[in-house]
PQR file with spaces between the fields and no chain letter, atoms N, CA, C, O and H, PARSE charges and radii, in Angstrom:
ATOM       1  N    MET     1       9.359   82.449  -13.250 -0.4000 1.5000
ATOM       2  CA   MET     1      10.050   83.517  -12.504 -0.0000 2.0000
ATOM       3  C    MET     1       8.889   84.420  -11.442  0.5500 1.7000
ATOM       4  O    MET     1       9.281   84.822  -10.347 -0.5500 1.4000
ATOM       5  N    ALA     2       7.453   84.671  -11.909 -0.4000 1.5000
ATOM       6  CA   ALA     2       7.135   85.316  -10.903 -0.0000 2.0000
ATOM       7  C    ALA     2       6.210   84.666   -9.969  0.5500 1.7000
ATOM       8  O    ALA     2       5.510   85.274   -9.158 -0.5500 1.4000
ATOM       9  H    ALA     2       7.134   84.344  -12.799  0.4000 1.0000
ATOM      10  N    ALA     3       6.250   83.261  -10.146 -0.4000 1.5000
ATOM      11  CA   ALA     3       5.662   82.522   -8.927 -0.0000 2.0000
ATOM      12  C    ALA     3       7.067   83.006   -8.331  0.5500 1.7000
ATOM      13  O    ALA     3       7.033   84.099   -7.766 -0.5500 1.4000
ATOM      14  H    ALA     3       6.818   82.768  -10.804  0.4000 1.0000
ATOM      15  N    PHE     4       7.973   82.516   -8.368 -0.4000 1.5000
ATOM      16  CA   PHE     4       9.092   82.832   -7.331 -0.0000 2.0000
ATOM      17  C    PHE     4       9.528   83.202   -6.747  0.5500 1.7000
ATOM      18  O    PHE     4      10.087   82.799   -5.727 -0.5500 1.4000
ATOM      19  H    PHE     4       8.000   81.628   -8.827  0.4000 1.0000
ATOM      20  N    LEU     5       9.333   84.887   -7.582 -0.4000 1.5000
ATOM      21  CA   LEU     5       9.392   86.484   -6.882 -0.0000 2.0000
ATOM      22  C    LEU     5       8.090   86.223   -5.718  0.5500 1.7000
ATOM      23  O    LEU     5       8.317   86.397   -4.521 -0.5500 1.4000
ATOM      24  H    LEU     5       8.879   85.215   -8.410  0.4000 1.0000
ATOM      25  N    ILE     6       6.641   85.765   -6.239 -0.4000 1.5000
ATOM      26  CA   ILE     6       5.950   85.734   -5.266 -0.0000 2.0000
ATOM      27  C    ILE     6       5.842   85.094   -3.854  0.5500 1.7000
ATOM      28  O    ILE     6       5.371   85.456   -2.775 -0.5500 1.4000
ATOM      29  H    ILE     6       6.457   85.623   -7.212  0.4000 1.0000
ATOM      30  N    TRP     7       6.389   84.148   -4.253 -0.4000 1.5000
ATOM      31  CA   TRP     7       7.056   82.791   -3.169 -0.0000 2.0000
ATOM      32  C    TRP     7       7.886   83.854   -1.873  0.5500 1.7000
ATOM      33  O    TRP     7       7.719   83.924   -0.655 -0.5500 1.4000
ATOM      34  H    TRP     7       6.772   83.854   -5.129  0.4000 1.0000
ATOM      35  N    LEU     8       9.091   84.799   -3.115 -0.4000 1.5000
ATOM      36  CA   LEU     8       9.945   85.023   -1.928 -0.0000 2.0000
ATOM      37  C    LEU     8       9.216   86.125   -1.048  0.5500 1.7000
ATOM      38  O    LEU     8       9.647   86.571    0.015 -0.5500 1.4000
ATOM      39  H    LEU     8       9.226   84.742   -4.105  0.4000 1.0000
ATOM      40  N    LEU     9       8.178   86.441   -1.605 -0.4000 1.5000
ATOM      41  CA   LEU     9       7.567   87.827   -0.780 -0.0000 2.0000
ATOM      42  C    LEU     9       7.036   87.126    0.190  0.5500 1.7000
ATOM      43  O    LEU     9       7.316   87.412    1.354 -0.5500 1.4000
ATOM      44  H    LEU     9       7.828   86.078   -2.469  0.4000 1.0000
ATOM      45  N    LEU    10       6.088   85.980   -0.142 -0.4000 1.5000
ATOM      46  CA   LEU    10       5.671   85.600    0.702 -0.0000 2.0000
ATOM      47  C    LEU    10       6.745   84.869    2.337  0.5500 1.7000
ATOM      48  O    LEU    10       6.616   84.658    3.542 -0.5500 1.4000
ATOM      49  H    LEU    10       5.860   85.749   -1.088  0.4000 1.0000
ATOM      50  N    LEU    11       7.650   84.763    1.320 -0.4000 1.5000
ATOM      51  CA   LEU    11       8.341   83.807    2.363 -0.0000 2.0000
ATOM      52  C    LEU    11       8.650   84.840    3.406  0.5500 1.7000
ATOM      53  O    LEU    11       8.341   84.488    4.544 -0.5500 1.4000
ATOM      54  H    LEU    11       7.755   84.934    0.341  0.4000 1.0000
ATOM      55  N    VAL    12       9.304   86.295    3.263 -0.4000 1.5000
ATOM      56  CA   VAL    12       9.667   87.692    3.940 -0.0000 2.0000
ATOM      57  C    VAL    12       8.244   87.777    4.634  0.5500 1.7000
ATOM      58  O    VAL    12       8.364   88.321    5.732 -0.5500 1.4000
ATOM      59  H    VAL    12       9.554   86.581    2.338  0.4000 1.0000
ATOM      60  N    VAL    13       7.269   87.508    4.424 -0.4000 1.5000
ATOM      61  CA   VAL    13       5.800   88.216    4.805 -0.0000 2.0000
ATOM      62  C    VAL    13       5.334   87.556    5.976  0.5500 1.7000
ATOM      63  O    VAL    13       5.056   88.083    7.053 -0.5500 1.4000
ATOM      64  H    VAL    13       7.171   87.066    3.532  0.4000 1.0000
ATOM      65  N    CYS    14       5.237   85.521    5.447 -0.4000 1.5000
ATOM      66  CA   CYS    14       4.994   84.943    6.519 -0.0000 2.0000
ATOM      67  C    CYS    14       5.729   83.793    6.147  0.5500 1.7000
ATOM      68  O    CYS    14       5.263   82.899    5.441 -0.5500 1.4000
ATOM      69  H    CYS    14       5.464   85.094    4.572  0.4000 1.0000
ATOM      70  N    TRP    15       7.013   83.809    6.671 -0.4000 1.5000
ATOM      71  CA   TRP    15       7.708   82.901    6.186 -0.0000 2.0000
ATOM      72  C    TRP    15       7.166   80.623    6.900  0.5500 1.7000
ATOM      73  O    TRP    15       7.667   79.606    6.422 -0.5500 1.4000
ATOM      74  H    TRP    15       7.392   84.535    7.244  0.4000 1.0000
ATOM      75  N    PRO    16       6.407   80.669    7.714 -0.5600 1.5000
ATOM      76  CA   PRO    16       5.900   79.243    7.688  0.2800 2.0000
ATOM      77  C    PRO    16       4.856   78.583    6.893  0.5500 1.7000
ATOM      78  O    PRO    16       4.687   77.365    6.840 -0.5500 1.4000
ATOM      79  N    LEU    17       3.996   79.699    6.125 -0.4000 1.5000
ATOM      80  CA   LEU    17       3.097   79.854    4.931 -0.0000 2.0000
ATOM      81  C    LEU    17       3.622   79.500    3.844  0.5500 1.7000
ATOM      82  O    LEU    17       2.984   78.726    3.131 -0.5500 1.4000
ATOM      83  H    LEU    17       4.132   80.688    6.168  0.4000 1.0000
ATOM      84  N    ALA    18       5.029   80.006    3.390 -0.4000 1.5000
ATOM      85  CA   ALA    18       5.640   80.212    2.710 -0.0000 2.0000
ATOM      86  C    ALA    18       6.529   78.655    2.289  0.5500 1.7000
ATOM      87  O    ALA    18       6.612   78.199    1.149 -0.5500 1.4000
ATOM      88  H    ALA    18       5.547   80.635    3.970  0.4000 1.0000
ATOM      89  N    LEU    19       7.179   77.986    3.649 -0.4000 1.5000
ATOM      90  CA   LEU    19       7.531   76.280    3.216 -0.0000 2.0000
ATOM      91  C    LEU    19       6.655   75.771    3.572  0.5500 1.7000
ATOM      92  O    LEU    19       6.839   74.555    3.504 -0.5500 1.4000
ATOM      93  H    LEU    19       7.112   78.356    4.576  0.4000 1.0000
ATOM      94  N    ALA    20       5.330   76.119    4.103 -0.4000 1.5000
ATOM      95  CA   ALA    20       4.241   74.421    3.647 -0.0000 2.0000
ATOM      96  C    ALA    20       3.807   74.669    2.128  0.5500 1.7000
ATOM      97  O    ALA    20       3.138   73.978    1.360 -0.5500 1.4000
ATOM      98  H    ALA    20       5.180   77.106    4.158  0.4000 1.0000
ATOM      99  N    ALA    21       4.385   75.810    1.989 -0.4000 1.5000
ATOM     100  CA   ALA    21       3.396   76.078    0.338 -0.0000 2.0000
ATOM     101  C    ALA    21       4.839   75.050   -0.257  0.5500 1.7000
ATOM     102  O    ALA    21       4.641   73.915   -0.691 -0.5500 1.4000
ATOM     103  H    ALA    21       4.929   76.371    2.613  0.4000 1.0000
ATOM     104  N    LEU    22       5.354   75.274   -0.230 -0.4000 1.5000
ATOM     105  CA   LEU    22       6.990   74.755   -0.715 -0.0000 2.0000
ATOM     106  C    LEU    22       6.632   72.903   -0.408  0.5500 1.7000
ATOM     107  O    LEU    22       6.664   72.070   -1.314 -0.5500 1.4000
ATOM     108  H    LEU    22       5.514   76.196    0.123  0.4000 1.0000
ATOM     109  N    LEU    23       6.356   72.627    0.843 -0.4000 1.5000
ATOM     110  CA   LEU    23       6.310   70.951    0.774 -0.0000 2.0000
ATOM     111  C    LEU    23       5.330   70.359    0.458  0.5500 1.7000
ATOM     112  O    LEU    23       5.201   69.139    0.355 -0.5500 1.4000
ATOM     113  H    LEU    23       6.330   73.303    1.578  0.4000 1.0000
ATOM     114  N    LEU    24       4.193   71.568    0.191 -0.4000 1.5000
ATOM     115  CA   LEU    24       2.721   70.696   -0.251 -0.0000 2.0000
ATOM     116  C    LEU    24       2.869   70.816   -2.184  0.5500 1.7000
ATOM     117  O    LEU    24       2.259   70.075   -2.955 -0.5500 1.4000
ATOM     118  H    LEU    24       4.298   72.559    0.275  0.4000 1.0000
ATOM     119  N    TYR    25       3.648   71.726   -2.521 -0.4000 1.5000
ATOM     120  CA   TYR    25       3.484   71.983   -4.202 -0.0000 2.0000
ATOM     121  C    TYR    25       3.840   70.263   -4.472  0.5500 1.7000
ATOM     122  O    TYR    25       3.254   69.823   -5.461 -0.5500 1.4000
ATOM     123  H    TYR    25       4.143   72.328   -1.894  0.4000 1.0000
ATOM     124  N    PRO    26       4.294   69.737   -4.086 -0.5600 1.5000
ATOM     125  CA   PRO    26       4.699   68.461   -5.036  0.2800 2.0000
ATOM     126  C    PRO    26       3.737   66.990   -4.763  0.5500 1.7000
ATOM     127  O    PRO    26       3.599   66.055   -5.552 -0.5500 1.4000
ATOM     128  N    ILE    27       3.125   67.145   -3.346 -0.4000 1.5000
ATOM     129  CA   ILE    27       1.803   66.211   -2.662 -0.0000 2.0000
ATOM     130  C    ILE    27       0.833   66.777   -4.164  0.5500 1.7000
ATOM     131  O    ILE    27       0.545   65.925   -5.005 -0.5500 1.4000
ATOM     132  H    ILE    27       3.237   67.904   -2.705  0.4000 1.0000
ATOM     133  N    VAL    28       0.404   68.218   -4.367 -0.4000 1.5000
ATOM     134  CA   VAL    28      -1.040   68.623   -4.693 -0.0000 2.0000
ATOM     135  C    VAL    28      -0.803   68.675   -6.164  0.5500 1.7000
ATOM     136  O    VAL    28      -1.707   68.951   -6.953 -0.5500 1.4000
ATOM     137  H    VAL    28       0.637   68.910   -3.684  0.4000 1.0000
ATOM     138  N    TRP    29       1.048   68.270   -6.714 -0.4000 1.5000
ATOM     139  CA   TRP    29       0.976   68.214   -8.603 -0.0000 2.0000
ATOM     140  C    TRP    29       0.417   66.902   -8.375  0.5500 1.7000
ATOM     141  O    TRP    29      -0.673   66.480   -8.763 -0.5500 1.4000
ATOM     142  H    TRP    29       1.783   68.046   -6.073  0.4000 1.0000
ATOM     143  N    LEU    30       1.277   66.329   -7.715 -0.4000 1.5000
ATOM     144  CA   LEU    30       0.975   64.190   -7.995 -0.0000 2.0000
ATOM     145  C    LEU    30      -0.985   64.023   -7.675  0.5500 1.7000
ATOM     146  O    LEU    30      -1.560   63.029   -8.118 -0.5500 1.4000
ATOM     147  H    LEU    30       2.162   66.672   -7.400  0.4000 1.0000
ATOM     148  N    LEU    31      -1.850   65.210   -6.818 -0.4000 1.5000
ATOM     149  CA   LEU    31      -2.858   64.952   -6.654 -0.0000 2.0000
ATOM     150  C    LEU    31      -3.876   65.300   -8.494  0.5500 1.7000
ATOM     151  O    LEU    31      -4.723   64.717   -9.171 -0.5500 1.4000
ATOM     152  H    LEU    31      -1.384   66.018   -6.458  0.4000 1.0000
ATOM     153  N    LEU    32      -3.291   66.229   -8.542 -0.4000 1.5000
ATOM     154  CA   LEU    32      -3.801   67.066   -9.933 -0.0000 2.0000
ATOM     155  C    LEU    32      -3.238   66.355  -11.376  0.5500 1.7000
ATOM     156  O    LEU    32      -3.481   66.822  -12.488 -0.5500 1.4000
ATOM     157  H    LEU    32      -2.603   66.702   -7.992  0.4000 1.0000
ATOM     158  N    LEU    33      -2.356   65.008  -11.100 -0.4000 1.5000
ATOM     159  CA   LEU    33      -1.818   64.746  -12.115 -0.0000 2.0000
ATOM     160  C    LEU    33      -2.677   63.536  -13.132  0.5500 1.7000
ATOM     161  O    LEU    33      -2.258   63.337  -14.273 -0.5500 1.4000
ATOM     162  H    LEU    33      -2.158   64.628  -10.197  0.4000 1.0000
ATOM     163  N    PRO    34      -3.780   62.844  -12.654 -0.5600 1.5000
ATOM     164  CA   PRO    34      -4.810   62.391  -13.363  0.2800 2.0000
ATOM     165  C    PRO    34      -5.536   63.275  -13.968  0.5500 1.7000
ATOM     166  O    PRO    34      -5.592   63.250  -15.198 -0.5500 1.4000
ATOM     167  N    PHE    35      -6.164   64.132  -13.311 -0.4000 1.5000
ATOM     168  CA   PHE    35      -6.991   65.416  -13.810 -0.0000 2.0000
ATOM     169  C    PHE    35      -6.083   65.796  -15.096  0.5500 1.7000
ATOM     170  O    PHE    35      -6.545   66.023  -16.214 -0.5500 1.4000
ATOM     171  H    PHE    35      -6.119   64.151  -12.312  0.4000 1.0000
ATOM     172  N    ARG    36      -5.240   65.813  -14.881 -0.4000 1.5000
ATOM     173  CA   ARG    36      -4.314   66.364  -16.157 -0.0000 2.0000
ATOM     174  C    ARG    36      -4.274   65.128  -17.124  0.5500 1.7000
ATOM     175  O    ARG    36      -4.561   65.113  -18.321 -0.5500 1.4000
ATOM     176  H    ARG    36      -4.865   65.628  -13.972  0.4000 1.0000
ATOM     177  N    LEU    37      -4.003   64.466  -16.613 -0.4000 1.5000
ATOM     178  CA   LEU    37      -4.204   62.928  -18.195 -0.0000 2.0000
ATOM     179  C    LEU    37      -5.233   63.042  -18.624  0.5500 1.7000
ATOM     180  O    LEU    37      -5.433   63.399  -19.785 -0.5500 1.4000
ATOM     181  H    LEU    37      -3.770   64.478  -15.641  0.4000 1.0000
ATOM     182  N    VAL    38      -6.215   62.742  -17.717 -0.4000 1.5000
ATOM     183  CA   VAL    38      -7.658   62.944  -18.652 -0.0000 2.0000
ATOM     184  C    VAL    38      -7.965   64.387  -19.509  0.5500 1.7000
ATOM     185  O    VAL    38      -8.620   64.263  -20.544 -0.5500 1.4000
ATOM     186  H    VAL    38      -6.052   62.452  -16.774  0.4000 1.0000
ATOM     187  N    GLY    39      -7.609   65.462  -19.196 -0.4000 1.5000
ATOM     188  CA   GLY    39      -7.700   66.304  -20.220 -0.0000 2.0000
ATOM     189  C    GLY    39      -6.961   66.832  -21.311  0.5500 1.7000
ATOM     190  O    GLY    39      -7.181   67.848  -21.971 -0.5500 1.4000
ATOM     191  H    GLY    39      -7.077   65.563  -18.356  0.4000 1.0000
ATOM     192  N    ILE    40      -5.576   65.555  -21.452 -0.4000 1.5000
ATOM     193  CA   ILE    40      -5.169   65.455  -22.832 -0.0000 2.0000
ATOM     194  C    ILE    40      -5.921   64.225  -23.372  0.5500 1.7000
ATOM     195  O    ILE    40      -5.580   64.055  -24.543 -0.5500 1.4000
ATOM     196  H    ILE    40      -5.396   64.730  -20.917  0.4000 1.0000
ATOM     197  N    ALA    41      -6.881   63.231  -22.938 -0.4000 1.5000
ATOM     198  CA   ALA    41      -6.972   62.776  -23.904 -0.0000 2.0000
ATOM     199  C    ALA    41      -8.212   62.831  -23.816  0.5500 1.7000
ATOM     200  O    ALA    41      -8.656   61.749  -24.200 -0.5500 1.4000
ATOM     201  H    ALA    41      -7.157   63.369  -21.987  0.4000 1.0000
ATOM     202  N    VAL    42      -9.388   63.826  -23.375 -0.4000 1.5000
ATOM     203  CA   VAL    42     -10.202   64.201  -24.101 -0.0000 2.0000
ATOM     204  C    VAL    42      -9.766   65.249  -24.974  0.5500 1.7000
ATOM     205  O    VAL    42     -10.165   65.144  -26.134 -0.5500 1.4000
ATOM     206  H    VAL    42      -9.027   64.705  -23.063  0.4000 1.0000
ATOM     207  N    GLY    43      -9.331   65.843  -24.809 -0.4000 1.5000
ATOM     208  CA   GLY    43      -8.198   66.825  -26.030 -0.0000 2.0000
ATOM     209  C    GLY    43      -8.143   66.033  -27.204  0.5500 1.7000
ATOM     210  O    GLY    43      -8.724   66.401  -28.225 -0.5500 1.4000
ATOM     211  H    GLY    43      -9.007   65.929  -23.867  0.4000 1.0000
ATOM     212  N    GLY    44      -7.344   64.728  -27.136 -0.4000 1.5000
ATOM     213  CA   GLY    44      -7.138   64.166  -28.095 -0.0000 2.0000
ATOM     214  C    GLY    44      -8.468   63.110  -28.948  0.5500 1.7000
ATOM     215  O    GLY    44      -8.449   62.609  -30.072 -0.5500 1.4000
ATOM     216  H    GLY    44      -6.872   64.429  -26.307  0.4000 1.0000
ATOM     217  N    VAL    45      -9.375   63.071  -28.027 -0.4000 1.5000
ATOM     218  CA   VAL    45     -10.892   62.454  -28.264 -0.0000 2.0000
ATOM     219  C    VAL    45     -11.754   63.473  -29.293  0.5500 1.7000
ATOM     220  O    VAL    45     -12.520   63.376  -30.252 -0.5500 1.4000
ATOM     221  H    VAL    45      -9.390   63.478  -27.113  0.4000 1.0000
ATOM     222  N    PHE    46     -11.044   64.656  -28.351 -0.4000 1.5000
ATOM     223  CA   PHE    46     -12.258   65.245  -29.547 -0.0000 2.0000
ATOM     224  C    PHE    46     -11.490   65.800  -31.091  0.5500 1.7000
ATOM     225  O    PHE    46     -12.041   66.119  -32.145 -0.5500 1.4000
ATOM     226  H    PHE    46     -10.422   64.735  -27.571  0.4000 1.0000
ATOM     227  N    ALA    47     -10.004   65.764  -30.728 -0.4000 1.5000
ATOM     228  CA   ALA    47      -8.940   65.880  -32.251 -0.0000 2.0000
ATOM     229  C    ALA    47      -9.437   64.303  -33.493  0.5500 1.7000
ATOM     230  O    ALA    47      -9.469   64.328  -34.724 -0.5500 1.4000
ATOM     231  H    ALA    47      -9.557   65.506  -29.872  0.4000 1.0000
ATOM     232  N    PHE    48      -9.634   63.559  -32.905 -0.4000 1.5000
ATOM     233  CA   PHE    48     -10.187   62.629  -33.416 -0.0000 2.0000
ATOM     234  C    PHE    48     -11.398   62.900  -34.173  0.5500 1.7000
ATOM     235  O    PHE    48     -11.552   62.657  -35.370 -0.5500 1.4000
ATOM     236  H    PHE    48      -9.608   63.538  -31.906  0.4000 1.0000
ATOM     237  N    LEU    49     -12.160   63.368  -33.465 -0.4000 1.5000
ATOM     238  CA   LEU    49     -13.809   63.265  -33.950 -0.0000 2.0000
ATOM     239  C    LEU    49     -13.675   64.236  -34.974  0.5500 1.7000
ATOM     240  O    LEU    49     -14.308   64.148  -36.026 -0.5500 1.4000
ATOM     241  H    LEU    49     -12.036   63.566  -32.492  0.4000 1.0000
ATOM     242  N    LYS    50     -12.639   65.444  -34.648 -0.4000 1.5000
ATOM     243  CA   LYS    50     -12.271   66.373  -35.675 -0.0000 2.0000
ATOM     244  C    LYS    50     -12.140   66.101  -37.124  0.5500 1.7000
ATOM     245  O    LYS    50     -12.901   66.256  -38.079 -0.5500 1.4000
ATOM     246  H    LYS    50     -12.125   65.515  -33.794  0.4000 1.0000
ATOM     247  N    ALA    51     -11.067   65.694  -37.004 -0.4000 1.5000
ATOM     248  CA   ALA    51     -10.613   64.676  -37.982 -0.0000 2.0000
ATOM     249  C    ALA    51     -11.483   64.042  -38.462  0.5500 1.7000
ATOM     250  O    ALA    51     -12.089   64.642  -39.350 -0.5500 1.4000
ATOM     251  H    ALA    51     -10.448   65.568  -36.229  0.4000 1.0000
ATOM     252  N    ILE    52     -11.905   62.788  -38.192 -0.4000 1.5000
ATOM     253  CA   ILE    52     -13.166   61.818  -38.629 -0.0000 2.0000
ATOM     254  C    ILE    52     -14.022   63.288  -39.269  0.5500 1.7000
ATOM     255  O    ILE    52     -14.075   63.496  -40.481 -0.5500 1.4000
ATOM     256  H    ILE    52     -11.413   62.300  -37.471  0.4000 1.0000
ATOM     257  N    LEU    53     -14.568   64.096  -38.389 -0.4000 1.5000
ATOM     258  CA   LEU    53     -15.762   65.183  -38.826 -0.0000 2.0000
ATOM     259  C    LEU    53     -15.422   66.301  -40.278  0.5500 1.7000
ATOM     260  O    LEU    53     -16.300   67.035  -40.729 -0.5500 1.4000
ATOM     261  H    LEU    53     -14.525   63.928  -37.404  0.4000 1.0000
ATOM     262  N    PHE    54     -14.297   66.252  -40.733 -0.4000 1.5000
ATOM     263  CA   PHE    54     -13.448   67.070  -41.304 -0.0000 2.0000
ATOM     264  C    PHE    54     -12.792   66.047  -42.815  0.5500 1.7000
ATOM     265  O    PHE    54     -11.917   66.262  -43.654 -0.5500 1.4000
ATOM     266  H    PHE    54     -13.584   65.656  -40.366  0.4000 1.0000
ATOM     267  N    LEU    55     -13.378   65.357  -42.663 -0.4000 1.5000
ATOM     268  CA   LEU    55     -12.767   64.264  -43.662 -0.0000 2.0000
ATOM     269  C    LEU    55     -13.386   63.870  -44.788  0.5500 1.7000
ATOM     270  O    LEU    55     -12.972   62.976  -45.525 -0.5500 1.4000
ATOM     271  H    LEU    55     -14.089   65.183  -41.982  0.4000 1.0000
ATOM     272  N    PRO    56     -14.552   64.627  -44.981 -0.5600 1.5000
ATOM     273  CA   PRO    56     -14.830   64.386  -46.320  0.2800 2.0000
ATOM     274  C    PRO    56     -14.841   65.495  -47.439  0.5500 1.7000
ATOM     275  O    PRO    56     -14.871   65.463  -48.669 -0.5500 1.4000
ATOM     276  N    ALA    57     -14.806   66.418  -46.555 -0.4000 1.5000
ATOM     277  CA   ALA    57     -14.200   68.143  -46.866 -0.0000 2.0000
ATOM     278  C    ALA    57     -12.340   67.984  -47.409  0.5500 1.7000
ATOM     279  O    ALA    57     -11.917   68.553  -48.415 -0.5500 1.4000
ATOM     280  H    ALA    57     -14.782   66.444  -45.556  0.4000 1.0000
ATOM     281  N    ARG    58     -11.714   67.356  -46.755 -0.4000 1.5000
ATOM     282  CA   ARG    58     -10.608   67.343  -47.112 -0.0000 2.0000
ATOM     283  C    ARG    58     -10.690   65.989  -48.161  0.5500 1.7000
ATOM     284  O    ARG    58     -10.370   66.447  -49.258 -0.5500 1.4000
ATOM     285  H    ARG    58     -12.058   66.894  -45.937  0.4000 1.0000
ATOM     286  N    LEU    59     -10.902   64.908  -48.275 -0.4000 1.5000
ATOM     287  CA   LEU    59     -11.105   64.496  -49.374 -0.0000 2.0000
ATOM     288  C    LEU    59     -11.577   65.064  -50.875  0.5500 1.7000
ATOM     289  O    LEU    59     -11.324   64.541  -51.960 -0.5500 1.4000
ATOM     290  H    LEU    59     -11.162   64.536  -47.384  0.4000 1.0000
ATOM     291  N    LEU    60     -12.395   66.384  -50.599 -0.4000 1.5000
ATOM     292  CA   LEU    60     -13.028   66.840  -51.618 -0.0000 2.0000
ATOM     293  C    LEU    60     -11.994   67.990  -52.280  0.5500 1.7000
ATOM     294  O    LEU    60     -12.036   68.441  -53.425 -0.5500 1.4000
ATOM     295  H    LEU    60     -12.601   66.809  -49.718  0.4000 1.0000
ATOM     296  N    GLY    61     -11.140   68.292  -51.299 -0.4000 1.5000
ATOM     297  CA   GLY    61      -9.928   69.285  -51.684 -0.0000 2.0000
ATOM     298  C    GLY    61     -10.299   70.458  -51.343  0.5500 1.7000
ATOM     299  O    GLY    61     -10.039   71.384  -52.110 -0.5500 1.4000
ATOM     300  H    GLY    61     -11.106   67.926  -50.369  0.4000 1.0000
ATOM     301  N    ALA    62     -11.130   70.761  -49.875 -0.4000 1.5000
ATOM     302  CA   ALA    62     -11.291   71.785  -49.476 -0.0000 2.0000
ATOM     303  C    ALA    62      -9.741   72.202  -48.374  0.5500 1.7000
ATOM     304  O    ALA    62      -8.941   71.498  -47.759 -0.5500 1.4000
ATOM     305  H    ALA    62     -11.341   70.008  -49.252  0.4000 1.0000
ATOM     306  N    ARG    63      -9.866   73.345  -48.521 -0.4000 1.5000
ATOM     307  CA   ARG    63      -8.696   73.487  -47.638 -0.0000 2.0000
ATOM     308  C    ARG    63      -8.425   73.424  -46.274  0.5500 1.7000
ATOM     309  O    ARG    63      -9.545   73.696  -45.842 -0.5500 1.4000
ATOM     310  H    ARG    63     -10.517   73.918  -49.021  0.4000 1.0000
ATOM     311  N    PRO    64      -7.998   73.322  -45.675 -0.5600 1.5000
ATOM     312  CA   PRO    64      -7.676   73.136  -44.007  0.2800 2.0000
ATOM     313  C    PRO    64      -7.946   74.275  -43.409  0.5500 1.7000
ATOM     314  O    PRO    64      -7.375   75.154  -44.055 -0.5500 1.4000
ATOM     315  N    SER    65      -8.651   74.838  -42.300 -0.4000 1.5000
ATOM     316  CA   SER    65      -9.353   75.848  -41.430 -0.0000 2.0000
ATOM     317  C    SER    65      -7.678   75.504  -40.422  0.5500 1.7000
ATOM     318  O    SER    65      -7.096   74.489  -40.041 -0.5500 1.4000
ATOM     319  H    SER    65      -9.114   74.125  -41.774  0.4000 1.0000
ATOM     320  N    SER    66      -7.378   77.333  -40.308 -0.4000 1.5000
ATOM     321  CA   SER    66      -6.612   77.530  -39.497 -0.0000 2.0000
ATOM     322  C    SER    66      -6.985   77.267  -38.238  0.5500 1.7000
ATOM     323  O    SER    66      -5.881   77.191  -37.699 -0.5500 1.4000
ATOM     324  H    SER    66      -7.851   78.158  -40.618  0.4000 1.0000
ATOM     325  N    ALA    67      -7.809   77.068  -37.358 -0.4000 1.5000
ATOM     326  CA   ALA    67      -8.334   77.155  -36.423 -0.0000 2.0000
ATOM     327  C    ALA    67      -7.997   75.291  -36.289  0.5500 1.7000
ATOM     328  O    ALA    67      -8.390   74.662  -35.307 -0.5500 1.4000
ATOM     329  H    ALA    67      -8.706   77.130  -37.796  0.4000 1.0000
């Protein structure tokens, strides 16, 4: 909602820039999509490594941490 209100303010102040932002947003989103996918994959790898490192403690009966 805040982003929409900021865009409306930009539309009132400088409408060509607001229209350019509106048209360029999908292109920028598509360009940043691979980085988002890499971030998800790296997060999954770190979660997997954490699970492997804490497996012996879990097998010995330690309670899982909240983090």
